[in-house]
DOZADREN-532726 format. One record per residue (C-alpha): residue number from 1; residue in one letter; x, y, z. Coordinates in nm, 2 decimals, always signed. Layout:
# DOZADREN-532726
R, NUM, A, X, Y, Z
...
//
This chain:
# DOZADREN-532726
R, 1, X, +4.49, +0.89, +5.59
R, 2, X, +4.67, +0.84, +5.26
R, 3, X, +5.03, +0.73, +5.26
R, 4, X, +5.27, +1.02, +5.19
R, 5, X, +5.35, +0.90, +4.84
R, 6, X, +4.98, +0.86, +4.74
R, 7, X, +4.91, +1.20, +4.89
R, 8, X, +5.19, +1.36, +4.68
R, 9, X, +5.07, +1.20, +4.37
R, 10, X, +4.72, +1.34, +4.42
R, 11, X, +4.85, +1.67, +4.51
R, 12, X, +5.06, +1.68, +4.18
R, 13, X, +4.75, +1.58, +3.98
R, 14, X, +4.55, +1.85, +4.15
R, 15, X, +4.82, +2.11, +4.08
R, 16, X, +4.83, +2.00, +3.71
R, 17, X, +4.45, +2.03, +3.69
R, 18, X, +4.47, +2.38, +3.84
R, 19, X, +4.74, +2.48, +3.58
R, 20, X, +4.53, +2.34, +3.29
R, 21, X, +4.22, +2.53, +3.40
R, 22, X, +4.41, +2.86, +3.42
R, 23, X, +4.58, +2.80, +3.10
R, 24, X, +4.24, +2.72, +2.93
R, 25, X, +4.13, +3.07, +3.04
R, 26, X, +4.42, +3.24, +2.90
R, 27, X, +4.60, +3.28, +3.24
R, 28, X, +4.31, +3.49, +3.38
R, 29, X, +4.25, +3.36, +3.73
R, 30, X, +3.92, +3.55, +3.77
R, 31, X, +3.79, +3.40, +3.44
R, 32, X, +3.89, +3.05, +3.56
R, 33, X, +3.71, +3.10, +3.89
R, 34, X, +3.40, +3.23, +3.70
R, 35, X, +3.41, +2.93, +3.46
R, 36, X, +3.43, +2.69, +3.76
R, 37, X, +3.15, +2.84, +3.93
R, 38, X, +2.93, +2.83, +3.62
R, 39, X, +3.03, +2.46, +3.56
R, 40, X, +2.95, +2.38, +3.93
R, 41, X, +2.61, +2.54, +3.91
R, 42, X, +2.54, +2.34, +3.59
R, 43, X, +2.64, +2.01, +3.75
R, 44, X, +2.44, +2.09, +4.07
R, 45, X, +2.13, +2.15, +3.84
R, 46, X, +2.19, +1.82, +3.66
R, 47, X, +2.22, +1.64, +3.99
R, 48, X, +1.90, +1.79, +4.11
R, 49, X, +1.71, +1.68, +3.80
R, 50, X, +1.86, +1.33, +3.82
R, 51, X, +1.75, +1.30, +4.18
R, 52, X, +1.40, +1.40, +4.09
R, 53, X, +1.39, +1.16, +3.80
R, 54, X, +1.52, +0.87, +4.01
R, 55, X, +1.29, +0.95, +4.30
R, 56, X, +0.99, +0.95, +4.07
R, 57, X, +1.08, +0.63, +3.90
R, 58, X, +1.16, +0.47, +4.23
R, 59, X, +0.83, +0.56, +4.37
R, 60, X, +0.65, +0.41, +4.06
R, 61, X, +0.84, +0.08, +4.12
R, 62, X, +1.06, +0.11, +3.80
R, 63, X, +1.38, +0.06, +4.00
R, 64, X, +1.46, -0.25, +4.20
R, 65, X, +1.65, -0.21, +4.53
R, 66, X, +1.99, -0.38, +4.55
R, 67, X, +1.99, -0.65, +4.82
R, 68, X, +2.35, -0.75, +4.79
//
C-alpha cells in the first residue's frame, strides 16, 4: 500500500487529469466518456496488433530472450 502522502499526490494527479479531459470536451461529461471509450478501443487494437507482430517475430527467431 502506498504511503498516505504518495496516495494523495496520485489522487490529485488523477483528479487533474479528469478535469483536463472534461475541459477538452467542452465540459460535456458524456462526450468525455465517449472519447475515452474510443481511445481505449484504439489502444486495445494497437496492443493486439503489436502482440501478433511480436509473437510472429519471436516464433521466427528474430527476438532473443532476455536471460538476466
